[in-house]
N, C-alpha and C positions, 0 to 999 in steps of 0.2 A: 504494500499499500504506500508505495513512495509519492511524495509531493516534489515534483521537480520544476524548477523555477529556471528560465533562459533568460537573462537580461544580456541584451546586445546593443551597440551602438546602431542609432537610426540610420547612420550612413552605411549599413549592411542591408536595409531593407530592400528589398527587388533584387539582391546579389547573393545573397544567402538562401539557401532552400531550406526554410524552417520546417515544411511539413516532412522532407526528407531526412531532416536531422532528427525530428521528434518520432519519426517512425522506426529508426535505428537505435536511439537513445532509450525511450521509453521501454521496450522489451529488454534491453541489455541491462538496464536497472535492477528491472523485477528478476529477470535470470540470476543476476550476480549476487543479489541479497535475498533468494529464495522468498519471494515475496508473495502474499495472497491478498484478495480484498480490493478494494477500490483505491486506484492510483490516478494522478492527477499530473498533467504537464501545463505549465502556462508559460508564454512567451512575452516578454515585455520589452519593446525597444526604448532605449533612453534617448532623450532628445538633447538633453542638457548634461554634460558630465567633465570630469577632469580626471585624467587617466595619465598625466605626468608628460604628456604631449597633448596640444590643442587637437581635438577633435580626432583623436586616435580611434582606429575602429577596434572594438573588444568583443569577446562573448565570455559570460560569466555564468556557470551552472551550479545551481544549488540543490543539493539533493536531500530531503529531509526523509527520516525513517523512525520508526518506532525503536525506542531504546532496546539495546540487547544485543547488536551486532559487535562483533569484536573489532578492535581496530586495525588488525591485519586485512579485515574485509572491506572496510571503508577505504582503505589505503589503495587496495588493489582496484577498487571500483573508481576511486579518483584517475588512477592511471589509464583505465580502460576508457573512462569518459573523457579524458585528455587526448588519448590517442584517436577517439572518433572525432572531436572537435577538430584537430589537426586535419584528419581527411577531408571533412566538409569545408574548412577553409583554406585548403591548400589551393592557390592559384585563385582565389577570391577576393583577398584583399592583402596587399604587401604591407608587412608589418602590423598585422594584426596581433592582438594579445588575446589569449583565452586562458581560463582559469575554472577551476571548480573546487566547491566545498562539499562534503558530506558530513551531515550533522544529525544528531537526535532530534527530535522533535519535542517541543517542551511536554513535560508529563500532563499539562493541562488540556493537552490536543483530545477532543471527542470527535466521533462521527456519527452522524444520524442516518442509518442505512435506509435506501429505498426497498419498498417490497414489491 
């Protein structure tokens, strides 16, 4: 039941194939953490940002998981996500940076399932 947020520079809109990225990213995360249940992936363009260089292209992925995964599992997932981002950004944007954070969801997280 991962929650995946993809924040990216709006300069990549129309250049980065987000549907293709999500189509690979979501199942990759679910498989690597052996997840079940409802998962969500959100994509958000950032119009205003500072990244050390004015208007530099970037993609940052945050993966929120229920607590309990070992740090090694999270580290391997981070590396897999970085590799996938590299694949999707190769040739798309010269000098684009990309990063990932895999974190535990807050213990207050609740889900109201649909029936």
